[in-house]
N, CA, C and O of each residue as an XYZ file, in Angstrom:
988
protein
N      59.124     31.726     91.059
C      58.063     31.001     90.522
C      57.940     29.623     91.104
O      56.836     29.115     91.301
N      59.119     28.993     91.390
C      59.178     27.671     91.907
C      58.558     27.690     93.348
O      57.923     26.713     93.745
N      58.733     28.744     94.093
C      58.197     28.759     95.418
C      56.629     28.785     95.396
O      55.932     28.196     96.222
N      56.169     29.520     94.378
C      54.681     29.466     94.263
C      54.189     28.097     93.884
O      53.151     27.720     94.428
N      54.773     27.321     93.050
C      54.405     25.937     92.716
C      54.482     25.129     94.032
O      53.558     24.389     94.370
N      55.595     25.286     94.759
C      55.670     24.624     95.948
C      54.579     24.823     96.968
O      54.092     23.873     97.581
N      54.189     26.129     97.147
C      53.091     26.441     97.906
C      51.761     25.785     97.474
O      50.972     25.289     98.278
N      51.575     25.824     96.117
C      50.362     25.225     95.556
C      50.376     23.732     95.809
O      49.299     23.185     96.043
N      51.457     23.041     95.786
C      51.496     21.635     96.089
C      51.204     21.316     97.520
O      50.532     20.337     97.842
N      51.710     22.141     98.353
C      51.388     22.058     99.911
C      49.887     22.279    100.045
O      49.226     21.524    100.758
N      49.352     23.250     99.410
C      47.990     23.636     99.642
C      47.106     22.517     99.192
O      46.180     22.133     99.906
N      47.367     21.979     98.017
C      46.609     20.863     97.447
C      46.679     19.658     98.317
O      45.698     18.929     98.463
N      47.874     19.424     98.925
C      47.965     18.252     99.747
C      47.239     18.452    101.084
O      46.674     17.507    101.636
N      47.259     19.677    101.595
C      46.427     19.936    102.882
C      44.978     19.703    102.648
O      44.324     19.043    103.456
N      44.442     20.219    101.568
C      43.010     20.013    101.314
C      42.719     18.555    101.179
O      41.738     18.079    101.751
N      43.564     17.776    100.409
C      43.323     16.356    100.284
C      43.378     15.683    101.608
O      42.617     14.738    101.815
N      44.237     16.095    102.551
C      44.308     15.547    103.829
C      42.979     15.811    104.641
O      42.551     14.944    105.402
N      42.376     16.936    104.482
C      41.066     17.245    105.022
C      40.061     16.174    104.488
O      39.373     15.511    105.264
N      40.006     16.040    103.201
C      39.023     15.180    102.698
C      39.245     13.774    103.032
O      38.299     12.997    103.163
N      40.602     13.387    103.190
C      40.912     12.014    103.575
C      40.373     11.770    105.030
O      39.873     10.688    105.340
N      40.484     12.737    105.844
C      40.042     12.546    107.274
C      38.508     12.266    107.255
O      38.059     11.401    108.008
N      37.736     12.924    106.470
C      36.346     12.598    106.383
C      36.075     11.193    105.901
O      35.171     10.541    106.423
N      36.837     10.683    104.900
C      36.743      9.388    104.294
C      37.164      8.331    105.454
O      36.551      7.271    105.574
N      38.142      8.651    106.219
C      38.472      7.738    107.257
C      37.506      7.667    108.348
O      37.295      6.573    108.871
N      36.871      8.757    108.764
C      35.899      8.743    109.892
C      34.728      7.890    109.325
O      34.089      7.211    110.129
N      34.408      7.870    108.067
C      33.222      7.125    107.605
C      33.517      5.685    107.363
O      32.651      4.852    107.628
N      34.672      5.327    106.882
C      34.992      3.945    106.459
C      36.099      3.228    107.253
O      36.079      2.001    107.354
N      37.036      3.951    107.801
C      38.185      3.207    108.414
C      38.075      3.161    110.007
O      38.174      2.094    110.611
N      37.878      4.305    110.611
C      37.880      4.496    112.031
C      36.864      3.503    112.628
O      37.235      2.792    113.563
N      35.643      3.408    112.165
C      34.749      2.436    112.774
C      35.172      1.048    112.878
O      34.858      0.323    113.822
N      35.925      0.673    111.841
C      36.379     -0.724    111.859
C      37.412     -0.917    112.946
O      37.415     -1.925    113.652
N      38.322      0.102    113.075
C      39.382      0.023    114.103
C      38.759      0.052    115.524
O      39.247     -0.654    116.406
N      37.719      0.832    115.760
C      36.966      0.900    116.961
C      36.442     -0.481    117.270
O      36.601     -0.967    118.389
N      35.808     -1.136    116.280
C      35.251     -2.461    116.412
C      36.315     -3.437    116.734
O      36.121     -4.276    117.614
N      37.473     -3.378    116.048
C      38.542     -4.310    116.406
C      39.041     -4.170    117.794
O      39.465     -5.180    118.357
N      39.037     -2.966    118.442
C      39.586     -2.805    119.717
C      38.769     -3.626    120.756
O      39.238     -3.967    121.842
N      37.593     -3.896    120.364
C      36.753     -4.671    121.334
C      37.268     -6.186    121.436
O      36.991     -6.873    122.420
N      37.963     -6.623    120.463
C      38.493     -7.974    120.538
C      39.916     -8.079    121.257
O      40.378     -9.165    121.608
N      40.574     -6.853    121.447
C      41.902     -7.026    122.045
C      41.771     -7.192    123.529
O      41.030     -6.493    124.220
N      42.549     -8.181    123.988
C      42.520     -8.490    125.461
C      43.831     -8.387    126.156
O      43.926     -8.612    127.362
N      44.914     -8.026    125.360
C      46.234     -7.957    126.017
C      46.400     -6.598    126.717
O      45.506     -5.752    126.698
N      47.587     -6.422    127.340
C      47.856     -5.087    127.987
C      48.069     -4.090    127.009
O      48.229     -4.418    125.833
N      48.091     -2.741    127.416
C      48.263     -1.619    126.451
C      49.535     -1.735    125.793
O      49.601     -1.359    124.623
N      50.634     -2.231    126.403
C      51.894     -2.324    125.730
C      51.797     -3.229    124.473
O      52.401     -2.960    123.435
N      50.997     -4.325    124.626
C      50.862     -5.207    123.459
C      50.159     -4.505    122.305
O      50.480     -4.681    121.130
N      49.151     -3.674    122.721
C      48.460     -2.865    121.590
C      49.300     -1.937    120.996
O      49.131     -1.707    119.799
N      50.245     -1.315    121.655
C      51.130     -0.392    121.111
C      52.185     -1.087    120.191
O      52.645     -0.527    119.196
N      52.510     -2.253    120.561
C      53.461     -3.186    119.751
C      52.721     -3.476    118.386
O      53.336     -3.510    117.319
N      51.396     -3.679    118.487
C      50.622     -4.026    117.312
C      50.629     -2.816    116.338
O      50.717     -2.968    115.120
N      50.536     -1.661    116.916
C      50.482     -0.431    116.099
C      51.845     -0.230    115.458
O      51.893      0.154    114.290
N      52.909     -0.455    116.116
C      54.275     -0.224    115.536
C      54.445     -1.231    114.393
O      55.264     -0.964    113.514
N      53.787     -2.284    114.339
C      53.870     -3.356    113.374
C      52.992     -3.128    112.151
O      52.876     -4.009    111.299
N      52.335     -1.878    112.052
C      51.434     -1.688    110.981
C      52.172     -1.846    109.610
O      53.379     -1.615    109.549
N      51.478     -2.228    108.537
C      52.131     -2.549    107.292
C      52.684     -1.352    106.603
O      53.527     -1.513    105.720
N      52.274     -0.165    106.940
C      52.913      0.946    106.239
C      53.939      1.680    107.078
O      54.297      2.833    106.839
N      54.427      0.875    108.158
C      55.547      1.377    108.950
C      55.148      2.551    109.763
O      54.880      3.622    109.218
N      55.097      2.386    111.067
C      54.783      3.372    112.008
C      55.766      4.595    111.730
O      55.351      5.754    111.724
N      57.087      4.258    111.503
C      58.038      5.357    111.349
C      57.654      6.242    110.202
O      57.711      7.463    110.347
N      57.284      5.730    109.120
C      56.940      6.560    107.931
C      55.438      6.904    107.861
O      55.052      7.931    107.302
N      54.590      6.008    108.451
C      53.166      6.276    108.453
C      52.780      7.561    109.054
O      51.865      8.229    108.572
N      53.499      7.962    110.173
C      53.200      9.125    110.828
C      53.404     10.266    109.946
O      52.838     11.315    110.252
N      54.115     10.224    108.915
C      54.292     11.419    108.013
C      53.649     11.137    106.620
O      53.093     12.046    106.003
N      53.732      9.848    106.128
C      53.394      9.636    104.761
C      52.064      8.770    104.552
O      51.485      8.838    103.467
N      51.622      8.037    105.477
C      50.541      7.232    105.100
C      49.182      7.895    105.465
O      48.969      8.312    106.604
N      48.272      7.978    104.462
C      46.956      8.477    104.812
C      46.101      7.685    105.781
O      45.199      8.210    106.433
N      46.429      6.369    105.850
C      45.723      5.571    106.788
C      46.742      5.131    107.885
O      47.660      4.355    107.619
N      46.549      5.644    109.099
C      47.428      5.305    110.178
C      46.720      4.962    111.378
O      46.119      5.818    112.029
N      46.766      3.616    111.740
C      45.985      3.155    112.924
C      46.472      3.848    114.168
O      45.735      3.902    115.153
N      47.716      4.401    114.176
C      48.232      5.042    115.357
C      47.454      6.093    115.952
O      47.443      6.293    117.166
N      46.737      6.834    115.031
C      46.012      7.971    115.525
C      44.493      7.673    115.663
O      43.673      8.591    115.653
N      44.150      6.419    115.786
C      42.807      6.055    115.940
C      42.600      5.050    117.089
O      41.506      4.521    117.286
N      43.628      4.822    117.798
C      43.622      3.720    118.754
C      43.110      4.246    120.112
O      43.522      5.306    120.583
N      42.211      3.475    120.711
C      41.656      3.912    121.979
C      42.601      4.101    123.138
O      42.459      5.061    123.895
N      43.594      3.183    123.305
C      44.440      3.212    124.413
C      45.169      4.498    124.384
O      45.195      5.164    125.419
N      45.776      4.934    123.299
C      46.470      6.203    123.194
C      45.590      7.346    123.621
O      46.006      8.297    124.282
N      44.309      7.196    123.195
C      43.347      8.375    123.472
C      43.175      8.444    124.983
O      43.170      9.533    125.558
N      43.024      7.196    125.683
C      42.694      7.338    127.001
C      43.895      7.715    127.855
O      43.773      8.075    129.025
N      45.102      7.613    127.200
C      46.310      8.000    127.970
C      46.544      9.481    127.924
O      47.495      9.971    128.533
N      45.710     10.212    127.223
C      45.764     11.695    127.280
C      45.920     12.348    125.906
O      46.296     13.513    125.777
N      45.614     11.542    124.887
C      45.612     12.196    123.558
C      46.530     11.326    122.686
O      47.486     10.680    123.117
N      46.104     11.392    121.340
C      46.799     10.476    120.422
C      48.073     11.296    119.806
O      49.145     10.713    119.640
N      47.927     12.502    119.516
C      49.027     13.208    118.958
C      48.975     14.635    119.549
O      48.019     15.377    119.322
N      50.032     15.001    120.316
C      50.195     16.285    120.864
C      49.016     16.584    121.802
O      48.649     17.749    121.954
N      48.426     15.591    122.422
C      47.329     15.798    123.366
C      45.987     15.951    122.657
O      44.967     16.167    123.312
N      45.971     15.843    121.329
C      44.686     15.896    120.554
C      43.899     14.657    120.857
O      44.438     13.679    121.374
N      42.592     14.693    120.530
C      41.736     13.485    120.578
C      41.891     12.695    119.307
O      42.703     13.043    118.450
N      41.085     11.584    119.168
C      41.146     10.678    118.091
C      41.082     11.487    116.755
O      41.994     11.402    115.932
N      39.992     12.266    116.562
C      39.726     12.954    115.320
C      40.820     13.957    115.028
O      41.359     14.028    113.923
N      41.143     14.762    116.099
C      42.237     15.830    115.911
C      43.440     15.266    115.548
O      44.129     15.828    114.696
N      43.850     14.080    116.147
C      45.168     13.453    115.825
C      45.196     12.924    114.415
O      46.212     12.992    113.724
N      44.039     12.385    113.990
C      43.953     11.860    112.657
C      43.992     12.928    111.584
O      44.585     12.748    110.520
N      43.327     14.081    111.896
C      43.361     15.244    111.001
C      44.778     15.774    110.893
O      45.242     16.075    109.793
N      45.487     15.898    112.035
C      46.836     16.429    112.022
C      47.701     15.572    111.176
O      48.457     16.085    110.351
N      47.620     14.194    111.354
C      48.425     13.222    110.600
C      48.149     13.456    109.149
O      49.093     13.646    108.383
N      46.885     13.455    108.715
C      46.512     13.578    107.300
C      46.879     14.881    106.761
O      47.126     14.934    105.556
N      46.955     15.969    107.483
C      47.407     17.152    106.874
C      48.926     17.165    106.558
O      49.350     17.685    105.525
N      49.747     16.568    107.491
C      51.095     16.324    107.165
C      51.309     15.441    106.067
O      52.203     15.643    105.245
N      50.449     14.372    106.013
C      50.565     13.410    104.885
C      50.270     13.980    103.523
O      50.950     13.723    102.529
N      49.198     14.784    103.535
C      48.786     15.433    102.200
C      49.881     16.302    101.708
O      50.282     16.225    100.546
N      50.415     17.208    102.662
C      51.416     18.117    102.219
C      52.715     17.318    101.781
O      53.376     17.691    100.812
N      53.026     16.293    102.470
C      54.166     15.564    102.073
C      54.129     14.954    100.632
O      55.034     15.048     99.803
N      52.959     14.328    100.476
C      52.629     13.701     99.170
C      52.522     14.748     98.071
O      53.067     14.571     96.981
N      51.821     15.833     98.356
C      51.771     16.888     97.342
C      53.130     17.321     96.871
O      53.319     17.500     95.668
N      54.119     17.504     97.783
C      55.500     17.898     97.437
C      56.164     16.757     96.668
O      56.870     17.013     95.693
N      55.961     15.526     97.072
C      56.567     14.445     96.299
C      56.017     14.302     94.907
O      56.814     14.021     94.012
N      54.755     14.462     94.629
C      54.253     14.544     93.305
C      54.846     15.662     92.462
O      55.234     15.496     91.306
N      54.886     16.803     93.120
C      55.484     17.852     92.387
C      57.094     17.632     92.141
O      57.603     18.071     91.110
N      57.762     17.038     92.983
C      59.115     16.685     92.693
C      59.271     15.639     91.633
O      60.210     15.690     90.838
N      58.336     14.657     91.605
C      58.371     13.653     90.565
C      58.013     14.296     89.203
O      58.478     13.820     88.168
N      57.223     15.334     89.193
C      56.895     16.010     88.028
C      58.169     16.763     87.447
O      58.443     16.750     86.247
N      58.896     17.399     88.382
C      60.205     18.069     87.938
C      61.166     17.075     87.435
O      61.791     17.335     86.407
N      61.353     15.929     88.074
C      62.404     15.040     87.684
C      62.062     14.351     86.370
O      62.954     14.121     85.554
N      60.780     14.010     86.143
C      60.441     13.319     84.923
C      60.188     14.307     83.674
O      60.183     13.923     82.504
N      59.988     15.586     84.079
C      59.681     16.556     82.984
C      58.255     16.459     82.484
O      57.935     17.033     81.443
N      57.342     15.714     83.231
C      55.967     15.664     82.832
C      55.198     16.415     83.689
O      55.207     16.106     84.880
N      54.415     17.506     83.242
C      53.782     18.448     84.025
C      52.452     17.725     84.638
O      51.857     16.860     83.996
N      52.089     18.098     85.770
C      50.776     17.702     86.361
C      49.698     18.693     85.969
O      49.797     19.885     86.262
N      48.699     18.206     85.325
C      47.642     19.091     84.884
C      46.309     18.483     85.321
O      46.313     17.382     85.871
N      45.199     19.126     85.110
C      43.824     18.708     85.516
C      43.544     17.424     84.675
O      42.876     16.499     85.136
N      44.079     17.404     83.429
C      43.721     16.302     82.513
C      44.306     15.037     82.964
O      43.671     13.983     82.922
N      45.650     15.138     83.444
C      46.394     13.828     83.784
C      46.504     13.741     85.349
O      47.232     12.885     85.851
N      45.789     14.618     86.123
C      45.931     14.522     87.470
C      45.530     13.173     88.113
O      46.152     12.692     89.060
N      44.477     12.606     87.553
C      44.107     11.291     87.990
C      45.057     10.216     87.832
O      45.174      9.327     88.675
N      45.803     10.281     86.674
C      46.830      9.319     86.328
C      47.982      9.525     87.351
O      48.493      8.539     87.883
N      48.401     10.785     87.636
C      49.476     10.961     88.693
C      48.975     10.441     89.958
O      49.772      9.803     90.647
N      47.711     10.621     90.402
C      47.279     10.183     91.619
C      47.232      8.578     91.641
O      47.605      7.953     92.633
N      46.766      7.975     90.519
C      46.786      6.554     90.463
C      48.122      6.000     90.641
O      48.287      4.998     91.337
N      49.176      6.646     89.998
C      50.532      6.163     90.080
C      51.071      6.258     91.503
O      51.852      5.398     91.911
N      50.678      7.281     92.277
C      51.089      7.389     93.681
C      50.346      6.328     94.526
O      50.951      5.751     95.429
N      49.104      6.067     94.268
C      48.431      5.077     95.061
C      49.055      3.585     94.738
O      49.280      2.773     95.635
N      49.289      3.347     93.437
C      49.909      2.089     93.164
C      51.325      1.818     93.883
O      51.648      0.749     94.400
N      52.100      2.974     93.821
C      53.407      2.785     94.389
C      53.504      2.670     95.943
O      54.260      1.894     96.528
N      52.638      3.547     96.536
C      52.711      3.698     97.921
C      51.713      2.841     98.829
O      51.921      2.591    100.016
N      50.603      2.429     98.097
C      49.550      1.690     98.771
C      49.298      0.381     98.177
O      49.567     -0.611     98.855
N      48.808      0.240     96.978
C      48.318     -0.990     96.439
C      49.462     -2.034     96.306
O      49.354     -3.136     96.843
N      50.553     -1.681     95.592
C      51.561     -2.665     95.437
C      52.203     -3.150     96.606
O      52.425     -4.358     96.687
N      52.556     -2.330     97.587
C      53.025     -2.842     98.971
C      52.009     -3.671     99.596
O      52.323     -4.692    100.207
N      50.762     -3.267     99.469
C      49.641     -4.060    100.154
C      49.429     -5.439     99.625
O      48.751     -6.254    100.252
N      50.024     -5.731     98.422
C      49.908     -7.091     97.986
C      50.691     -8.096     98.939
O      50.280     -9.240     99.135
N      51.791     -7.615     99.487
C      52.542     -8.399    100.289
C      52.300     -8.108    101.783
O      52.324     -9.035    102.593
N      52.069     -6.845    102.157
C      51.727     -6.503    103.543
C      50.420     -5.677    103.494
O      50.501     -4.450    103.422
N      49.244     -6.280    103.528
C      47.969     -5.604    103.426
C      47.752     -4.792    104.669
O      48.336     -5.114    105.703
N      46.960     -3.774    104.632
C      46.645     -3.009    105.873
C      45.990     -3.922    106.859
O      45.197     -4.785    106.481
N      46.310     -3.749    108.130
C      45.865     -4.631    109.066
C      45.451     -3.981    110.356
O      46.016     -2.948    110.716
N      44.551     -4.498    111.030
C      43.968     -3.835    112.191
C      44.858     -4.076    113.473
O      45.637     -5.030    113.474
N      44.770     -3.285    114.505
C      45.486     -3.554    115.691
C      45.026     -4.983    116.281
O      43.848     -5.340    116.255
N      45.963     -5.686    116.761
C      45.663     -7.013    117.246
C      45.969     -8.081    116.288
O      45.982     -9.248    116.678
N      46.232     -7.758    114.989
C      46.555     -8.753    113.975
C      47.965     -9.208    114.255
O      48.765     -8.430    114.773
N      48.319    -10.529    113.908
C      49.705    -10.927    113.964
C      50.545    -10.152    112.877
O      50.053     -9.712    111.839
N      51.837    -10.040    113.228
C      52.649     -9.321    112.271
C      54.150     -9.833    112.436
O      54.547    -10.288    113.509
N      54.905     -9.736    111.380
C      56.236    -10.111    111.334
C      57.162     -9.085    112.035
O      56.687     -8.052    112.508
N      58.375     -9.348    112.094
C      59.252     -8.449    112.725
C      59.227     -7.088    112.105
O      59.286     -6.991    110.880
N      59.140     -5.981    112.904
C      58.995     -4.710    112.401
C      60.166     -4.271    111.426
O      59.897     -3.734    110.351
N      61.332     -4.484    111.781
C      62.505     -4.089    110.883
C      62.496     -4.767    109.596
O      62.821     -4.148    108.583
N      62.133     -6.049    109.552
C      61.995     -6.794    108.345
C      60.937     -6.251    107.415
O      61.127     -6.128    106.205
N      59.807     -5.929    108.034
C      58.654     -5.351    107.307
C      59.005     -3.845    106.784
O      58.630     -3.421    105.691
N      59.716     -3.157    107.649
C      60.087     -1.866    107.111
C      61.053     -1.931    105.860
O      60.876     -1.218    104.872
N      61.990     -2.754    105.966
C      62.900     -2.929    104.829
C      62.208     -3.418    103.640
O      62.457     -2.921    102.542
N      61.308     -4.413    103.789
C      60.572     -4.837    102.571
C      59.667     -3.803    102.053
O      59.585     -3.681    100.831
N      58.953     -3.016    102.850
C      58.064     -2.037    102.413
C      58.805     -0.922    101.671
O      58.410     -0.506    100.582
N      59.838     -0.473    102.261
C      60.559      0.592    101.620
C      61.176      0.189    100.273
O      61.152      0.968     99.320
N      61.734     -1.043    100.199
C      62.284     -1.575     98.954
C      61.141     -1.648     97.956
O      61.367     -1.336     96.787
N      59.960     -2.028     98.324
C      58.792     -2.162     97.394
C      58.401     -0.897     96.821
O      58.132     -0.778     95.626
N      58.365      0.087     97.687
C      57.931      1.416     97.233
C      58.947      2.034     96.164
O      58.569      2.601     95.139
N      60.209      1.864     96.512
C      61.272      2.406     95.663
C      61.242      1.661     94.249
O      61.295      2.265     93.177
N      61.153      0.318     94.375
C      61.156     -0.471     93.125
C      59.812     -0.206     92.362
O      59.832     -0.191     91.131
N      58.716     -0.010     93.008
C      57.464      0.323     92.350
C      57.470      1.638     91.546
O      56.907      1.798     90.463
N      58.209      2.590     92.249
C      58.256      3.926     91.634
C      59.182      3.785     90.287
O      58.890      4.283     89.201
N      60.279      3.061     90.548
C      61.157      2.878     89.376
C      60.491      2.057     88.217
O      60.566      2.399     87.037
N      59.862      0.992     88.645
C      59.124      0.211     87.685
C      57.942      0.893     86.892
O      57.763      0.667     85.695
N      57.186      1.701     87.599
C      56.162      2.495     86.976
C      56.726      3.560     86.018
O      56.144      3.811     84.963
N      57.845      4.180     86.380
C      58.550      5.103     85.522
C      58.906      4.330     84.188
O      58.586      4.804     83.098
N      59.512      3.242     84.293
C      59.941      2.490     83.121
C      58.796      1.987     82.327
O      58.839      2.029     81.098
N      57.790      1.520     82.955
C      56.650      1.020     82.193
C      55.710      2.011     81.494
O      55.117      1.770     80.442
N      55.637      3.178     82.208
C      54.741      4.249     81.661
C      55.440      5.235     80.812
O      54.984      5.582     79.723
N      56.608      5.716     81.333
C      57.150      6.978     80.646
C      58.271      6.571     79.662
O      58.671      7.390     78.834
N      58.740      5.436     79.727
C      59.882      5.055     78.753
C      59.273      4.306     77.656
O      58.560      3.333     77.900
N      59.535      4.741     76.323
C      58.930      4.208     75.138
C      59.580      2.846     74.696
O      58.954      2.110     73.934
N      60.791      2.508     75.148
C      61.462      1.450     74.696
C      60.760      0.141     75.274
O      60.358      0.143     76.437
N      60.618     -0.961     74.468
C      60.012     -2.178     74.761
C      60.869     -2.780     75.893
O      60.328     -3.252     76.892
N      62.134     -2.763     75.743
C      63.058     -3.360     76.784
C      62.832     -2.701     78.133
O      62.804     -3.373     79.164
N      62.671     -1.393     78.123
C      62.412     -0.647     79.368
C      61.087     -1.042     80.013
O      60.986     -1.195     81.231
N      60.119     -1.195     79.200
C      58.821     -1.544     79.717
C      58.857     -3.024     80.331
O      58.268     -3.266     81.385
N      59.517     -3.932     79.682
C      59.659     -5.217     80.180
C      60.451     -5.236     81.582
O      60.115     -5.925     82.544
N      61.516     -4.401     81.545
C      62.294     -4.303     82.770
C      61.465     -3.671     83.878
O      61.675     -3.984     85.050
N      60.531     -2.793     83.542
C      59.709     -2.187     84.523
C      58.791     -3.251     85.200
O      58.599     -3.236     86.416
N      58.235     -4.169     84.376
C      57.425     -5.267     84.922
C      58.223     -6.110     85.951
O      57.773     -6.502     87.028
N      59.490     -6.340     85.464
C      60.264     -7.289     86.402
C      60.669     -6.517     87.706
O      60.751     -7.132     88.769
N      60.910     -5.240     87.633
C      61.254     -4.490     88.820
C      60.131     -4.430     89.731
O      60.297     -4.549     90.945
N      58.867     -4.229     89.144
C      57.736     -4.162     90.026
C      57.481     -5.566     90.685
O      57.128     -5.656     91.861
N      57.656     -6.549     89.954
C      57.324     -7.944     90.529
C      58.436     -8.426     91.477
O      58.158     -9.292     92.307
N      59.732     -7.896     91.399
C      60.816     -8.358     92.208
C      60.517     -8.563     93.633
O      60.645     -9.684     94.125
N      60.122     -7.537     94.341
C      59.855     -7.707     95.776
C      58.741     -8.757     96.148
O      58.789     -9.348     97.227
N      57.806     -8.960     95.296
C      56.742     -9.901     95.444
C      57.225    -11.354     95.226
O      56.846    -12.305     95.909
N      58.082    -11.420     94.225
C      58.660    -12.790     93.971
C      59.660    -13.166     95.194
O      59.842    -14.337     95.527
N      60.261    -12.120     95.801
C      61.119    -12.406     96.859
C      60.241    -12.753     98.142
O      60.606    -13.636     98.917
N      59.181    -12.094     98.320
C      58.222    -12.402     99.310
C      58.318    -11.495    100.525
O      59.412    -11.258    101.037
N      57.165    -10.978    100.997
C      57.162    -10.165    102.173
C      57.340    -10.937    103.433
O      57.010    -12.123    103.441
N      57.843    -10.359    104.526
C      58.028    -11.137    105.812
C      56.620    -11.426    106.413
O      55.766    -10.543    106.479
N      56.441    -12.537    106.792
C      55.236    -12.999    107.426
C      55.312    -13.456    108.879
O      56.312    -14.052    109.278
N      54.333    -13.206    109.638
C      54.394    -13.722    111.074
C      54.421    -15.220    111.187
O      53.813    -15.870    110.337
N      55.076    -15.839    112.166
C      55.014    -17.188    112.347
C      53.784    -17.669    113.143
O      53.351    -18.813    113.005
N      53.236    -16.775    113.973
C      52.053    -17.164    114.726
C      50.838    -16.324    114.078
O      50.814    -15.096    114.159
N      49.864    -17.043    113.450
C      48.756    -16.349    112.814
C      47.526    -16.254    113.695
O      46.464    -15.849    113.222
N      47.642    -16.620    114.969
C      46.501    -16.629    115.804
C      46.077    -15.201    116.117
O      46.965    -14.370    116.311
N      44.812    -14.846    116.181
C      44.312    -13.511    116.578
C      42.915    -13.569    117.054
O      42.146    -14.420    116.607
N      42.567    -12.741    117.903
C      41.189    -12.639    118.428
C      40.256    -11.833    117.506
O      39.029    -11.894    117.577
N      40.931    -11.085    116.649
C      40.207    -10.208    115.634
C      39.670    -11.145    114.503
O      40.459    -11.894    113.927
N      38.424    -11.119    114.194
C      37.827    -11.925    113.042
C      38.513    -11.628    111.689
O      38.740    -10.471    111.335
N      38.820    -12.650    110.983
C      39.432    -12.474    109.673
C      38.463    -11.608    108.767
O      38.930    -10.767    107.998
N      37.256    -11.809    108.865
C      36.338    -10.959    107.981
C      36.496     -9.522    108.303
O      36.597     -8.717    107.378
N      36.526     -9.122    109.568
C      36.786     -7.745    109.871
C      38.047     -7.215    109.400
O      38.107     -6.066    108.962
N      39.139     -8.033    109.462
C      40.476     -7.687    108.850
C      40.334     -7.483    107.327
O      40.978     -6.577    106.798
N      39.566     -8.237    106.631
C      39.444     -8.093    105.131
C      38.653     -6.848    104.895
O      38.959     -6.127    103.946
N      37.646     -6.535    105.697
C      36.861     -5.323    105.512
C      37.762     -4.182    105.640
O      37.717     -3.275    104.809
N      38.647     -4.160    106.705
C      39.541     -3.008    106.976
C      40.457     -2.796    105.781
O      40.605     -1.667    105.315
N      41.118     -3.935    105.240
C      41.983     -3.774    104.276
C      41.437     -3.139    102.951
O      42.105     -2.353    102.279
N      40.133     -3.554    102.622
C      39.424     -2.988    101.579
C      39.123     -1.496    101.780
O      39.312     -0.656    100.900
N      38.649     -1.235    102.980
C      38.384      0.154    103.253
C      39.560      1.057    103.288
O      39.495      2.186    102.801
N      40.595      0.609    103.830
C      41.887      1.300    103.803
C      42.418      1.583    102.437
O      42.841      2.710    102.179
N      42.421      0.656    101.569
C      42.875      0.839    100.120
C      41.867      1.666     99.425
O      42.283      2.463     98.584
N      40.553      1.586     99.667
C      39.582      2.401     98.990
C      39.770      3.886     99.350
O      39.784      4.760     98.483
N      39.912      4.130    100.638
C      40.067      5.564    101.062
C      41.334      6.171    100.646
O      41.398      7.358    100.324
N      42.394      5.344    100.645
C      43.732      5.914    100.093
C      43.581      6.214     98.599
O      44.137      7.203     98.120
N      42.869      5.414     97.878
C      42.631      5.686     96.454
C      41.924      6.966     96.390
O      42.337      7.821     95.607
N      40.863      7.200     97.157
C      40.167      8.491     97.139
C      41.154      9.624     97.464
O      41.084     10.671     96.820
N      41.980      9.478     98.338
C      43.030     10.469     98.728
C      43.870     10.848     97.542
O      44.035     12.019     97.199
N      44.413      9.774     96.907
C      45.349     10.042     95.804
C      44.701     10.736     94.584
O      45.267     11.629     93.952
N      43.429     10.242     94.293
C      42.688     10.816     93.137
C      42.436     12.336     93.486
O      42.702     13.210     92.661
N      41.951     12.606     94.644
C      41.778     13.990     95.017
C      43.043     14.838     94.983
O      42.996     16.003     94.587
N      44.108     14.300     95.371
C      45.388     14.971     95.350
C      45.821     15.254     93.974
O      46.268     16.357     93.662
N      45.689     14.208     93.085
C      46.100     14.449     91.642
C      45.234     15.535     91.006
O      45.727     16.427     90.315
N      43.917     15.431     91.264
C      43.024     16.350     90.515
C      43.252     17.827     91.129
O      43.348     18.793     90.372
N      43.328     17.953     92.422
C      43.511     19.323     93.050
C      44.855     19.882     92.610
O      44.915     21.052     92.232
N      45.954     19.097     92.639
C      47.251     19.531     92.300
C      47.308     19.924     90.837
O      47.861     20.964     90.479
N      46.712     19.054     89.970
C      46.708     19.304     88.514
C      45.925     20.689     88.185
O      46.380     21.545     87.427
N      44.771     20.778     88.817
C      44.053     22.013     88.547
C      44.730     23.178     89.078
O      44.767     24.219     88.422
N      45.269     23.078     90.223
C      46.091     24.323     90.802
C      47.314     24.592     89.992
O      47.677     25.759     89.850
N      47.990     23.598     89.441
C      49.202     23.797     88.558
C      48.751     24.504     87.337
O      49.426     25.425     86.876
N      47.607     24.106     86.775
C      47.157     24.665     85.586
C      46.862     26.240     85.711
O      47.199     27.071     84.867
N      46.172     26.513     86.914
C      45.872     27.967     87.040
C      47.049     28.737     87.521
O      47.087     29.944     87.284
N      47.992     28.174     88.158
C      49.194     28.873     88.506
C      50.098     29.152     87.240
O      50.679     30.223     87.064
N      50.150     28.156     86.442
C      50.928     28.213     85.178
C      50.340     29.383     84.347
O      51.102     30.203     83.834
N      48.965     29.474     84.204
C      48.398     30.480     83.319
C      48.669     31.864     83.956
O      48.910     32.841     83.247
N      48.624     31.935     85.363
C      48.806     33.138     86.044
C      50.243     33.723     85.827
O      50.482     34.916     85.640
N      51.180     32.694     85.879
C      52.642     33.041     85.623
C      52.857     33.456     84.166
O      53.740     34.258     83.861
N      52.066     32.916     83.304
C      52.218     33.213     81.827
C      51.736     34.528     81.521
O      51.778     34.947     80.364
């Protein structure tokens, strides 16, 4: 039975990844292409910018629905963005892996907390995932375009990972624990990394207009919200159907 639920989680994640790709092509990729026009440094500088993306290139390749690494023109000109695929193919591949990974993570969270994912609460599960992995980390490290200044990669990785972990713990205490003390502790845990402060670049100069960067941040957060809501609904509906079939 557990195998069937795992397959359902993967299938829901894959479909969410497909939907996410369409959203990216409409809202995110055009902004990245526009930003590339302002880049004047060598290709190596462009790749350094990608490695400094706020969602961590190391983890973004697997877990982030918005990854500039698969939409950058230089990599495409070099013979493919991912396994020789073009821009769209690389983005789709990344989002399929992303969706499957997050589908499994949501299912694992459901098992650990003992709260089933259903069609009725699927949006709430999706919202929690978006808050923990996208919105709350973006308060300190907002999604940024290639060419934007960025702090040291390792510092940003450490802060991002700590923020995600603390956000997950904080949301659990705030939403699922009935004790007032636990809820208060949840707020403190969520706020802790932001009170500490995210690493920031020392040089803020960039050829990319700030307005374009703001548009990208909004588009990235909006499309990831769409991804998480779709994942929560698809997974909840599939879990309901699978549970009835098993019963």
